[in-house]
C-alpha positions in Angstrom: -185.8 52.9 -5.8 -182.2 52.6 -4.6 -180.7 50.6 -1.8 -178.2 52.8 0.1 -177.3 50.2 2.7 -177.5 46.4 2.0 -176.6 44.4 -1.1 -179.8 42.7 -2.2 -179.3 41.3 -5.7 -181.8 41.8 -8.6 -183.9 44.7 -9.9 -184.5 47.3 -7.2 -188.2 47.9 -6.5 -189.5 44.7 -8.1 -191.6 42.5 -5.9 -189.0 39.7 -6.0 -186.3 42.1 -5.0 -188.3 43.5 -2.1 -189.2 39.9 -1.0 -185.4 39.2 -0.8 -184.6 42.5 0.9 -187.3 41.8 3.6 -186.9 38.0 3.9 -187.3 36.6 7.4 -184.0 35.5 9.0 -183.2 31.9 8.3 -183.3 29.6 11.3 -184.7 32.3 13.6 -187.7 30.4 14.9 -190.4 32.8 16.0 -189.7 36.3 14.6 -191.8 39.4 15.3 -191.2 42.4 13.1 -193.0 45.7 13.2 -193.8 47.9 10.2 -194.5 51.5 10.9 -194.3 54.9 9.2 -193.4 58.2 10.7 -192.7 61.9 9.7 -189.3 63.5 10.0 -190.3 64.9 13.4 -191.6 61.5 14.7 -195.4 61.7 14.1 -197.0 58.3 13.6 -200.2 59.8 12.1 -201.3 62.8 10.0 -204.9 64.0 10.5 -205.4 60.9 12.7 -204.3 58.3 10.2 -201.1 56.8 8.9 -202.3 57.2 5.3 -201.2 60.8 5.1 -197.6 59.8 5.8 -197.5 57.0 3.2 -196.4 56.8 -0.4 -196.7 54.5 -3.4 -193.4 52.8 -2.4 -194.4 52.5 1.2 -197.6 50.8 0.2 -195.7 48.4 -2.0 -193.4 47.4 0.9 -196.4 47.2 3.2 -198.0 44.6 0.8 -194.7 42.6 0.5 -194.3 42.4 4.3 -197.9 41.1 4.6 -197.3 38.6 1.8 -194.3 37.2 3.6 -195.8 36.9 7.1 -198.0 34.2 8.7 -200.0 36.6 10.9 -200.5 40.3 11.3 -200.8 41.5 14.9 -202.8 44.8 15.2 -204.5 46.7 18.0 -208.3 47.2 18.0 -207.9 51.0 18.0 -206.0 50.8 14.7 -208.5 48.3 13.3 -211.3 50.8 14.0 -209.4 53.9 12.8 -207.9 52.4 9.6 -211.0 50.3 8.6 -209.0 47.0 8.5 -210.0 44.4 6.0 -209.0 40.7 5.8 -205.7 39.6 4.5 -205.9 38.9 0.7 -204.2 36.5 -1.7 -201.4 37.9 -3.7 -201.0 35.9 -6.9 -197.3 36.9 -7.2 -196.6 35.2 -3.8 -198.9 32.2 -4.1 -196.2 29.7 -5.0 -193.8 31.1 -2.4 -196.4 30.8 0.4 -197.4 27.3 -0.6 -193.7 26.2 -0.7 -193.2 27.6 2.8 -196.3 25.8 4.1 -198.2 29.1 4.7 -201.9 29.8 4.4 -203.0 31.5 1.1 -203.3 34.8 3.0 -202.0 36.1 6.3 -204.2 35.8 9.4 -205.2 39.1 11.0 -205.0 38.9 14.8 -206.7 41.8 16.7 -205.6 42.6 20.2 -208.4 44.0 22.4 -209.2 44.1 26.0 -212.7 45.7 25.6 -213.9 43.6 22.6 -215.3 46.8 21.1 -215.3 45.5 17.6 -217.6 45.8 14.6 -218.4 42.2 14.0 -220.4 43.1 10.9 -217.3 44.5 9.2 -215.6 42.6 6.3 -212.7 41.7 8.6 -215.1 39.3 10.4 -217.6 38.5 7.7 -215.4 38.0 4.6 -212.0 36.6 5.7 -210.3 34.0 3.5 -208.7 32.7 6.7 -210.5 33.2 10.0 -209.7 36.4 11.8 -208.2 35.9 15.3 -209.2 38.1 18.3 -206.8 38.1 21.3 -208.4 39.2 24.5 -208.3 38.6 28.3 -209.6 35.6 30.2 -212.0 37.9 32.1 -213.4 39.7 29.1 -217.2 40.4 29.2 -218.8 37.0 28.8 -221.6 38.2 26.4 -219.1 40.0 24.1 -216.8 37.1 24.2 -219.5 34.7 23.1 -220.6 37.0 20.2 -217.0 37.4 19.1 -216.4 33.7 19.2 -219.2 33.3 16.6 -217.3 35.4 14.1 -213.6 34.9 15.0 -211.1 32.5 16.4 -210.6 33.7 20.0 -207.4 33.5 22.0 -207.5 34.5 25.7 -204.2 35.6 27.3 -203.9 37.4 30.6 -206.3 38.8 33.2 -207.2 42.5 33.2 -205.0 43.3 30.2 -203.7 41.1 27.4 -200.6 39.3 28.2 -198.6 39.7 25.0 -195.9 37.1 25.7 -198.6 34.5 26.2 -200.5 35.8 23.1 -197.4 35.7 20.9 -196.6 32.2 22.2 -200.2 31.1 21.3 -199.7 32.3 17.8 -196.4 30.6 17.5 -197.9 27.3 18.7 -200.3 27.4 15.8 -197.3 27.5 13.5 -197.5 31.2 12.8 -193.8 32.0 13.3 -193.4 34.8 10.8 -195.2 37.5 12.7 -195.8 41.1 11.7 -197.1 44.0 13.9 -198.7 47.0 12.2 -199.3 48.8 15.4 -200.7 51.0 16.6 -198.2 52.8 18.7 -199.6 51.6 22.0 -199.5 47.9 20.9 -196.0 48.4 19.6 -195.0 50.1 22.9 -196.2 47.0 24.8 -194.4 44.6 22.5 -191.2 46.6 22.9 -191.6 46.8 26.7 -192.1 43.0 26.8 -188.9 42.4 24.8 -190.8 40.7 21.9 -189.7 43.0 19.1 -187.1 41.4 16.9 -187.1 43.8 14.0 -188.4 47.3 13.1 -189.2 48.3 9.5 -189.6 52.0 9.6 -190.6 54.2 6.7 -189.6 57.8 7.2 -191.7 60.3 5.2 -190.0 63.6 4.1 -192.6 65.7 6.0 -192.6 67.9 9.1 -196.0 67.8 10.8 -195.7 69.0 14.4 -199.0 68.5 16.2 -199.8 66.0 19.0 -199.6 62.7 17.1 -198.0 59.9 19.1 -194.6 58.4 18.3 -194.6 55.0 16.6 -193.8 53.4 20.0 -196.2 55.0 22.6 -196.1 53.9 26.2 -194.1 54.0 29.4 -190.3 54.5 28.9 -188.5 51.2 28.6 -186.2 50.8 31.6 -183.2 50.0 29.4 -183.1 51.5 25.9 -182.8 48.7 23.4 -180.2 49.2 20.6 -181.0 48.1 17.1 -178.8 47.3 14.1 -179.4 48.9 10.7 -179.2 46.3 8.0 -181.0 47.9 5.1 -181.7 51.5 3.9 -183.8 52.1 0.7 -184.6 55.5 -0.8 -187.3 56.6 -3.2 -188.5 60.1 -3.8 -187.2 61.3 -0.5 -188.8 58.5 1.5 -186.4 56.3 3.5 -187.2 52.7 4.2 -185.2 51.3 7.0 -184.8 47.9 8.5 -183.4 47.4 11.9 -182.7 44.1 13.7 -181.8 43.2 17.3 -178.0 43.4 17.3 -177.5 39.8 18.6 -179.8 38.3 15.9 -178.5 36.6 12.7 -178.3 38.4 9.4 -181.2 38.0 7.0 -180.6 35.1 4.6 -183.0 34.4 1.7 -181.6 30.9 1.2 -184.0 29.1 3.6 -187.3 28.4 1.8 -189.0 27.7 5.1 -188.6 31.3 6.2 -188.7 33.1 2.8 
């Protein structure tokens, strides 16, 4: 693994090195980053799943980003398709999380309007920390009651989930280090609402064609939002990029409350 842009000290590829390379910005308050993978021609999935686009290094970074965050924000469609499981404890990050006042594992927060969820799945029956479900105020009462028996429910918006309200509710619980893992429609909504502070995009050296969605899937944003490249890592032809909003501060690993 080699860092082509950026100057992270240490041994490239090690967990400690990756934790520094992807440390949350110091003093940033609430920070929402997205982690996605795409093919060279922009596909967000291969054969319906992101797995086919991934690599060993991509999975290593995926695990580090989870270990650094307070909460993982994910759409219900992705939960169903990818068979999501609860966040787990990473022994290598236990002291770091404790020092930062974080829970032992990240919270998984599922965004869903329909509440079409398998409440018998491990995500709801075996979480170390309670899974959160974010839905609408006018969600079906029966489904809402059943979901509340297995998860911590947040209601935000009527008709469709109001993501600014949802993100604010997560922040109020002290979960400031936020990570979105998609899918593309959720990321499209987050981008359209101006909530995306950072994009970590893994680019797979594959050309897939087909009709897979882009990583951000939704109506065109009225004003294209520029991003600033702050890190570029390469391994076996895969590129791991990190983009920040251009007006945001540089990443600094010196703040233990955010690293």
